[in-house]
KEVOVEX-641687 format. One record per atom (N, C-alpha, C): x, y, z; residue in one letter. Coordinates in steps of 0.2 Angstrom, whole numbers, padded with zeros to 4 digits, always signed. Atoms other than C-alpha are relative to their C-alpha. Example, Ala and Ser with C-alpha at 12.3 -4.5 7.8 and 13.67 -1.06 7.14 Angstrom:
<nodes>
+0004-0006+0000a
+0062-0022+0039a
+0004+0006+0000a
-0004-0006-0001s
+0068-0005+0036s
-0004+0005+0003s
</nodes>
This chain:
<nodes>
+0002+0005+0004m
-0343+0423+0218m
-0001-0006+0003m
+0001+0007-0003e
-0350+0406+0222e
+0005-0005-0003e
-0005+0005+0002i
-0338+0392+0222i
-0003-0007+0000i
+0003+0006+0001h
-0344+0375+0215h
+0005-0005+0000h
-0005+0005-0001v
-0330+0363+0221v
-0001-0004+0006v
+0002+0004-0005s
-0332+0348+0231s
+0005-0001+0006s
-0005+0002-0005y
-0315+0346+0240y
+0005+0006+0000y
-0005-0006-0002k
-0304+0360+0248k
+0006-0004+0003k
-0006+0004-0002f
-0287+0353+0250f
+0005+0005+0004f
-0004-0004-0005y
-0276+0360+0265y
+0007-0003+0000y
-0007+0002-0002s
-0257+0360+0269s
+0001+0002+0007s
-0002-0003-0006f
-0248+0362+0285f
+0005+0005-0001f
-0004-0005+0001r
-0237+0374+0277r
-0004+0006-0003r
+0003-0006+0003d
-0242+0392+0272d
+0002+0000-0007d
-0001+0000+0007r
-0242+0397+0254r
+0008+0001-0002r
-0007-0001+0002t
-0224+0403+0254t
+0004-0006+0002t
-0003+0007-0002g
-0218+0387+0263g
-0001-0005-0005g
+0002+0006+0005q
-0228+0376+0251q
+0004+0001-0007q
-0004-0001+0006n
-0220+0385+0236n
+0007-0001+0000n
-0007+0001-0001e
-0203+0384+0243e
+0002-0008-0001e
-0001+0007+0000e
-0205+0365+0246e
-0001-0003-0007e
+0002+0003+0007q
-0213+0362+0229q
+0006+0001-0005q
-0005-0001+0005w
-0198+0369+0219w
+0007-0002+0002w
-0006+0001-0002a
-0184+0365+0230a
+0004-0005-0003a
-0004+0006+0003e
-0179+0348+0223e
-0001+0000-0008e
+0002+0000+0007r
-0185+0352+0205r
+0005+0004-0004r
-0004-0003+0004t
-0174+0357+0191t
-0003+0001-0007t
+0002-0002+0006v
-0176+0365+0174v
+0001-0007-0005v
-0002+0006+0004e
-0168+0349+0166e
-0005-0005+0001e
+0005+0005-0002g
-0180+0338+0176g
-0007+0001-0003g
+0007-0002+0002e
-0195+0348+0171e
-0001-0002-0008e
+0000+0001+0008i
-0190+0347+0152i
-0001-0008-0001i
+0001+0007+0001r
-0188+0328+0153r
-0006-0003+0002r
+0006+0003-0002s
-0204+0325+0162s
-0006+0001-0005s
+0005-0001+0004c
-0214+0331+0148c
-0001-0005-0005c
+0000+0004+0006y
-0210+0318+0135y
-0004-0006+0000y
+0004+0006-0001t
-0220+0303+0142t
-0006+0002+0004t
+0006-0002-0003r
-0235+0313+0148r
-0006-0001-0004r
+0006+0001+0004t
-0252+0309+0142t
-0002+0007-0004t
+0001-0007+0004l
-0253+0328+0137l
+0003+0000-0007l
-0003+0000+0006t
-0241+0325+0123t
-0005-0002-0006t
+0005+0003+0006r
-0254+0315+0113r
-0006+0005-0001r
+0006-0005+0001i
-0268+0328+0117i
+0003+0006-0004i
-0003-0006+0004f
-0257+0342+0111f
+0001-0001-0007f
-0001+0002+0007d
-0252+0333+0095d
-0007-0001-0003d
+0007+0000+0003r
-0271+0330+0092r
-0003+0006-0002r
+0004-0006+0001f
-0277+0347+0094f
+0004+0006-0003f
-0004-0006+0002l
-0263+0359+0090l
+0004-0002-0007l
-0002+0001+0007e
-0261+0357+0071e
+0003+0006-0003e
-0004-0006+0004g
-0249+0368+0060g
+0006+0002+0004g
-0006-0003-0003p
-0233+0376+0064p
-0001+0007+0002p
+0000-0007-0002n
-0229+0392+0073n
-0006+0003+0003n
+0006-0003-0004l
-0244+0394+0084l
+0002+0004+0005l
-0002-0005-0005k
-0244+0408+0096k
-0003-0003+0007k
+0002+0004-0006i
-0245+0399+0113i
+0002+0004+0007i
-0002-0002-0007l
-0246+0405+0131l
-0001-0005+0005l
+0001+0005-0006e
-0243+0394+0146e
+0000+0005+0006e
+0001-0005-0005a
-0250+0403+0161a
+0001-0004+0007a
-0003+0004-0006g
-0241+0397+0177g
+0004-0005-0002g
-0004+0004+0004c
-0227+0389+0168c
+0006-0003+0005c
-0005+0003-0004g
-0216+0385+0183g
+0007+0000-0003g
-0007+0000+0002l
-0198+0380+0178l
+0000-0001-0008l
+0000-0001+0007g
-0203+0380+0160g
+0000-0006-0005g
-0001+0006+0004g
-0203+0362+0154g
-0005+0000-0006g
+0004+0000+0005w
-0218+0364+0143w
+0001+0006-0005w
-0002-0006+0005v
-0212+0381+0136v
+0006-0003-0004v
-0006+0003+0004h
-0196+0371+0130h
-0003-0004-0005h
+0003+0006+0004y
-0207+0357+0123y
-0003+0004-0006y
+0003-0003+0006f
-0217+0369+0112f
+0005+0005-0004f
-0005-0003+0004r
-0202+0380+0107r
+0004-0004-0004r
-0004+0005+0004e
-0193+0365+0102e
-0004-0003-0007e
+0004+0002+0006r
-0208+0361+0090r
-0001+0006-0005r
+0000-0005+0004g
-0206+0378+0082g
-0006+0005+0001g
+0006-0005-0002h
-0221+0387+0091h
+0003+0006+0003h
-0001-0006-0003d
-0221+0405+0096d
-0003+0000+0007d
+0003+0001-0007v
-0223+0402+0115v
+0003+0004+0005v
-0003-0004-0006i
-0221+0412+0131i
-0003-0003+0006i
+0003+0002-0007g
-0223+0407+0149g
+0000+0006+0005g
+0001-0005-0005v
-0230+0417+0163v
+0001-0003+0007v
-0001+0003-0007e
-0224+0413+0181e
-0001+0005+0005e
+0001-0005-0006y
-0229+0422+0197y
+0006+0001+0004y
-0006+0000-0005e
-0214+0417+0208e
+0006+0003-0004e
-0006-0003+0003a
-0199+0428+0204a
+0006-0004+0000a
-0006+0004-0001s
-0187+0416+0211s
+0000-0006-0005s
+0000+0005+0005v
-0193+0403+0199v
+0002+0002-0007v
-0002-0004+0006v
-0191+0415+0184v
+0007+0001+0000v
-0007-0001-0001q
-0174+0419+0190q
+0004-0007-0002q
-0003+0007+0001r
-0169+0400+0190r
+0000-0002-0007r
+0000+0001+0007v
-0175+0398+0172v
+0005+0004-0004v
-0004-0004+0004k
-0166+0413+0166k
+0007-0001+0001k
-0007+0002-0002a
-0150+0407+0175a
+0002-0006-0005a
-0001+0006+0004y
-0152+0391+0165y
+0001+0002-0007y
+0000-0002+0007d
-0155+0399+0148d
-0003+0007+0000d
+0002-0007+0000s
-0156+0418+0147s
-0005+0002-0005s
+0005-0001+0005s
-0166+0417+0131s
-0007-0003+0001s
+0007+0004-0001f
-0180+0406+0138f
-0005+0005+0000f
+0005-0005+0000p
-0196+0415+0134p
-0005-0001+0006p
+0004+0000-0006i
-0203+0417+0152i
+0000+0006+0003i
+0000-0006-0003v
-0209+0432+0161v
-0004-0001+0007v
+0004+0000-0006q
-0215+0436+0178q
-0007+0003-0001q
+0007-0003+0001g
-0234+0440+0179g
-0005-0004+0004g
+0006+0002-0003d
-0251+0437+0186d
-0005-0003-0005d
+0004+0003+0005i
-0262+0425+0176i
-0007+0003+0001i
+0006-0003-0001t
-0277+0434+0183t
+0000+0008-0003t
+0000-0007+0003n
-0271+0451+0175n
+0006+0000-0005n
-0005+0001+0005l
-0261+0447+0160l
+0002+0006-0004l
-0002-0006+0003d
-0251+0460+0151d
+0001-0002-0008d
+0000+0001+0007f
-0256+0455+0133f
-0007+0002-0002f
+0006-0002+0003p
-0269+0462+0121p
-0005-0005+0000p
+0005+0005+0002d
-0286+0454+0118d
+0002-0004-0007d
-0001+0004+0006n
-0286+0440+0105n
+0007-0001-0003n
-0007+0001+0002t
-0267+0437+0105t
+0002-0007-0001t
-0003+0007+0000f
-0265+0418+0107f
-0005-0005-0004f
+0004+0005+0003d
-0270+0403+0097d
-0002-0006+0005d
+0001+0005-0006a
-0269+0392+0113a
+0003+0003+0006a
-0001-0002-0006y
-0269+0395+0131y
+0001-0007+0004y
-0001+0006-0004i
-0261+0381+0143i
+0001+0002+0007i
-0001-0001-0008s
-0263+0380+0162s
-0001-0007+0003s
+0000+0007-0002l
-0258+0364+0170l
+0002+0000+0008l
-0001+0000-0007g
-0261+0363+0189g
+0001+0007+0003g
-0001-0007-0002v
-0263+0382+0192v
-0007+0003+0003v
+0006-0004-0002i
-0281+0388+0193i
-0003-0003+0006i
+0003+0002-0006e
-0285+0377+0208e
+0003+0003+0006e
-0003-0003-0006h
-0274+0387+0219h
-0003+0007+0002h
+0004-0007-0001f
-0286+0403+0219f
-0005-0002+0005f
+0005+0002-0005e
-0296+0401+0235e
-0007+0003-0002e
+0007-0003+0002e
-0309+0413+0228e
-0003-0003-0006e
+0003+0003+0006g
-0311+0402+0213g
+0004+0001-0006g
-0004+0000+0006p
-0304+0400+0195p
-0003+0005-0005p
+0003-0004+0005q
-0316+0413+0187q
+0004+0005-0003q
-0004-0005+0002k
-0304+0427+0186k
+0005-0002-0005k
-0005+0002+0004a
-0290+0417+0178a
-0003-0003-0007a
+0003+0003+0006l
-0302+0408+0166l
-0003+0006-0005l
+0002-0006+0003n
-0310+0425+0161n
+0006+0003-0004n
-0006-0003+0003e
-0293+0432+0157e
+0003-0005-0005e
-0002+0005+0006a
-0288+0416+0147a
-0005+0001-0006a
+0004-0001+0006r
-0303+0419+0136r
+0001+0007-0003r
-0001-0006+0003r
-0299+0437+0134r
+0006+0000-0005r
-0007+0000+0004v
-0281+0434+0127v
-0001-0005-0005v
+0001+0005+0006l
-0287+0419+0116l
-0003+0003-0006l
+0004-0002+0006k
-0292+0422+0098k
-0006-0003+0000k
+0006+0003+0001p
-0309+0418+0093p
+0001-0007-0002p
-0001+0007+0002k
-0310+0399+0092k
+0007-0003+0003k
-0007+0002-0003g
-0293+0398+0101g
-0002-0006+0006g
+0000+0005-0004l
-0290+0383+0112l
+0003+0001+0007l
-0003+0000-0007a
-0288+0382+0131a
+0001-0008+0002a
-0002+0007-0003f
-0279+0366+0139f
+0001+0001+0007f
+0000-0002-0007i
-0283+0366+0157i
+0000-0007+0004i
+0000+0006-0004t
-0278+0353+0170t
-0001+0003+0008t
+0000-0001-0008v
-0283+0353+0189v
+0000-0007+0003v
+0000+0006-0003p
-0282+0340+0202p
-0006-0003+0000p
+0007+0004+0001y
-0295+0326+0200y
-0002-0003+0006y
+0003+0003-0006l
-0307+0321+0214l
-0002-0007-0002l
+0001+0007+0003s
-0305+0303+0209s
-0004-0004+0006s
+0003+0004-0005f
-0315+0289+0218f
+0005-0002+0005f
-0005+0002-0005f
-0299+0283+0226f
+0002+0005+0005f
-0002-0006-0004r
-0295+0300+0233r
-0006+0001+0005r
+0006-0001-0005r
-0313+0301+0240r
-0001-0005+0005r
+0002+0006-0005i
-0314+0284+0249i
+0007-0001+0004i
-0006+0002-0004w
-0296+0283+0255w
+0005+0006+0001w
-0005-0005-0001v
-0283+0297+0252v
-0003+0006+0004v
+0003-0006-0004h
-0294+0312+0258h
-0002-0002+0007h
+0002+0002-0007p
-0302+0303+0273p
+0006+0000+0005p
-0006+0001-0005l
-0284+0299+0280l
+0003+0007+0001l
-0003-0007-0001r
-0279+0317+0277r
-0005+0004+0005r
+0005-0003-0004e
-0295+0323+0286e
+0002-0002+0007e
-0002+0002-0006i
-0290+0313+0301i
+0006+0003+0003i
-0007-0003-0002y
-0272+0319+0301y
-0001+0007+0002y
+0000-0007-0001f
-0277+0337+0300f
-0005+0002+0006f
+0004-0001-0006a
-0291+0335+0313a
+0005-0001+0007a
-0005+0001-0005l
-0277+0328+0325l
+0004+0006+0001l
-0004-0006+0000r
-0266+0343+0321r
-0004+0006+0003r
+0004-0005-0003r
-0280+0355+0325r
-0002+0000+0007r
+0001+0001-0007l
-0283+0347+0342l
+0006+0002+0004l
-0006-0002-0004k
-0265+0351+0346k
+0001+0008-0001k
-0001-0008+0001g
-0268+0370+0341g
+0004+0002-0006g
-0004-0002+0005k
-0259+0369+0325k
-0004+0002-0006k
+0004-0003+0005k
-0264+0379+0310k
+0001-0004-0007k
+0000+0002+0007d
-0268+0373+0292d
-0001+0006-0005d
+0000-0005+0005y
-0268+0383+0276y
-0003-0003-0007y
+0003+0002+0006f
-0278+0382+0260f
+0006-0001-0005f
-0005+0001+0006w
-0268+0375+0245w
-0003-0001-0006w
+0004+0000+0007e
-0280+0370+0231e
-0007-0003+0001e
+0007+0004+0001y
-0297+0363+0226y
+0002-0006-0004y
+0000+0006+0004r
-0299+0346+0219r
-0007-0001-0004r
+0006-0001+0004y
-0312+0345+0205y
-0003-0007-0003y
+0003+0005+0004t
-0324+0333+0198t
-0001+0002-0008t
+0001-0002+0007k
-0327+0333+0179k
-0006+0005-0001k
+0006-0004+0001k
-0344+0341+0181k
+0002+0007+0002k
-0002-0006-0003e
-0336+0355+0192e
+0004+0004-0005e
-0004-0004+0004l
-0322+0360+0180l
-0004+0002-0007l
+0004-0002+0006a
-0334+0359+0165a
-0005+0006+0001a
+0005-0005-0002f
-0346+0371+0174f
+0004+0007+0000f
-0004-0006+0001f
-0332+0384+0176f
+0002+0002-0007f
-0002-0002+0007l
-0326+0383+0158l
-0006+0002-0004l
+0006-0002+0003n
-0344+0384+0152n
-0002+0007+0002n
+0002-0007-0003e
-0347+0399+0163e
+0004+0006-0003e
-0004-0005+0003a
-0332+0408+0156a
+0000+0001-0007a
+0001-0001+0007g
-0337+0406+0138g
+0003-0005-0004g
-0003+0005+0004f
-0329+0390+0133f
-0004-0006-0002f
+0003+0006+0002e
-0335+0374+0124e
+0004-0006+0001e
-0005+0005-0001i
-0328+0358+0130i
+0000-0005-0006i
-0001+0005+0006l
-0320+0347+0116l
+0002-0006+0002l
-0003+0006-0002y
-0311+0334+0126y
+0001+0000+0007y
-0001+0001-0007t
-0310+0327+0143t
+0005-0006+0001t
-0005+0005-0001g
-0295+0316+0149g
+0004+0001+0006g
-0004-0001-0006i
-0282+0313+0162i
+0007+0003-0002i
-0007-0003+0000d
-0265+0322+0165d
+0004-0004+0005d
-0005+0004-0004d
-0252+0309+0171d
+0005-0002-0005d
-0005+0003+0004y
-0239+0298+0163y
-0004-0006-0005y
+0003+0005+0004i
-0243+0286+0148i
+0002-0007+0003i
-0001+0007-0002a
-0244+0267+0151a
+0007-0002-0001a
-0007+0003+0001e
-0227+0264+0143e
+0006+0003+0005e
-0005-0002-0005d
-0218+0274+0156d
-0001-0004+0007d
+0001+0005-0005k
-0215+0261+0170k
+0003+0003+0007k
-0003-0002-0006k
-0207+0272+0183k
-0002+0007+0003k
+0003-0006-0002h
-0216+0289+0184h
-0008+0000+0001h
+0008-0001+0000h
-0234+0293+0190h
-0001+0005+0005h
+0001-0006-0005i
-0240+0309+0197i
-0005-0001+0005i
+0005+0002-0005g
-0255+0302+0206g
+0003-0003+0006g
-0003+0004-0005l
-0246+0289+0216l
+0005+0004+0004l
-0006-0004-0003y
-0231+0301+0219y
-0003+0005+0005y
+0003-0005-0004a
-0243+0315+0225a
-0003-0002+0006a
+0004+0003-0005d
-0254+0304+0236d
+0004-0004+0005d
-0003+0004-0004f
-0241+0293+0244f
+0007+0001+0000f
-0007-0002+0000f
-0225+0300+0250f
+0005-0006+0001f
-0004+0006-0001f
-0218+0283+0254f
+0002-0004-0006f
-0001+0003+0006l
-0219+0278+0236l
+0005+0004-0005l
-0004-0004+0004r
-0207+0292+0230r
+0007-0002+0001r
-0007+0002+0000k
-0189+0288+0225k
+0004+0006+0003k
-0005-0005-0004k
-0177+0297+0237k
+0005+0002-0005k
-0005-0002+0004g
-0166+0308+0227g
-0001-0001-0008g
+0001+0001+0007g
-0175+0304+0211g
-0003+0006-0004g
+0003-0005+0004e
-0183+0314+0197e
-0007+0002+0002e
+0007-0002-0002i
-0199+0323+0199i
-0005-0005-0003i
+0006+0005+0002w
-0214+0311+0199w
+0003-0007+0000w
-0002+0007+0001e
-0202+0296+0200e
-0001-0004+0006e
+0002+0004-0005l
-0207+0281+0210l
+0006-0005+0002l
-0005+0005-0002n
-0196+0269+0221n
-0003-0007-0002n
+0002+0007+0002l
-0197+0250+0219l
-0007-0002+0002l
+0007+0001-0002p
-0213+0248+0229p
-0005+0004-0004p
+0005-0004+0004g
-0221+0262+0220g
-0001-0003-0007g
+0000+0003+0007r
-0216+0254+0203r
-0004-0006+0000r
+0004+0006+0000l
-0224+0238+0208l
-0007+0001+0001l
+0006-0002-0001f
-0239+0246+0214f
-0003+0003-0006f
+0002-0003+0006l
-0240+0256+0198l
-0002-0006-0005l
+0002+0006+0005r
-0240+0239+0188r
-0007-0003+0002r
+0007+0003-0003i
-0255+0233+0199i
-0005+0005-0002i
+0005-0005+0001a
-0264+0250+0197a
-0002+0000-0007a
+0001-0001+0007r
-0263+0250+0178r
-0004-0006-0003r
+0005+0005+0002v
-0274+0234+0178v
-0007+0003+0000v
+0006-0003+0000f
-0288+0246+0182f
+0000+0006-0004f
+0001-0006+0004s
-0295+0261+0174s
+0005+0006+0002s
-0005-0005-0002p
-0282+0275+0173p
-0003+0006+0004p
+0004-0005-0003w
-0295+0287+0180w
+0001-0001+0008w
+0001+0001-0007l
-0294+0278+0197l
+0006+0003+0004l
-0006-0003-0004f
-0276+0284+0202f
+0003+0006-0003f
-0003-0006+0003c
-0273+0298+0191c
+0000+0006+0004c
+0000-0006-0003s
-0268+0315+0197s
-0004+0005-0002s
+0003-0006+0003g
-0275+0327+0185g
-0006-0001-0005g
+0005+0000+0005l
-0291+0330+0176l
+0001+0005-0005l
-0002-0004+0005h
-0288+0338+0159h
-0006+0001-0005h
+0005-0001+0005m
-0300+0347+0148m
+0003+0005-0006m
-0001-0004+0006v
-0298+0355+0130v
-0006+0004-0001v
+0006-0004+0001a
-0310+0369+0127a
+0001+0006-0005a
+0000-0005+0005r
-0314+0381+0113r
-0003+0006+0002r
+0003-0007-0001n
-0316+0400+0115n
-0006+0001-0005n
+0006+0000+0004v
-0334+0402+0108v
-0001+0007-0002v
+0002-0007+0002k
-0333+0421+0106k
+0002+0001-0007k
</nodes>
């Protein structure tokens, strides 16, 4: 399949090492707390009307959003690929509705869910997101909604963050060190292309980060600048210089420094 994505993001760790590093300092409690001041909460409130909706989170990690929707009375289940992550969640709460599985080959019948949620997952398939999105459409009911977040190829990342990374990795390669694919970073046009190709109609485009009222967390700044992270802090928590930078950054458009591009799309089958 042809891949229409502008930026391919590499790591100096292989997939196993990157996954271990990603989850090492994170906790179920921290993931749950992180949901409540995210921009996504307002998007979900806007589009998910009515009680007891059947919801799938594909690639749910430690289950923060699964808890969020269960708390609101929805029939939710999370699917996570990493067995060790599922075991950690079950150790925290054995009743937690999470199972191990592959989001490109889901063990659910056609037309099962009212909503499909995938936050920072489909970008990790080097062959492209098509299989995951086609499977999402299969398990969604007609007119069901998909909520998709991918890393955003922002202007700031184009002109500053990514060029610095390219220099760093070029120097590593000169020393004979290997790098590994980790994710794609998408423009709005690119994500819309893949969703349309899979049979979805775009209803909404926005950012996935923290709301302006939250003064100490920001995914974009945390992800792009390791020196702005609070040592020993919560996930996505900034240190004092990071919080000062965040105050300045919020004078500008939230699109400039945000981490995630988020789209809500309707299954048109």
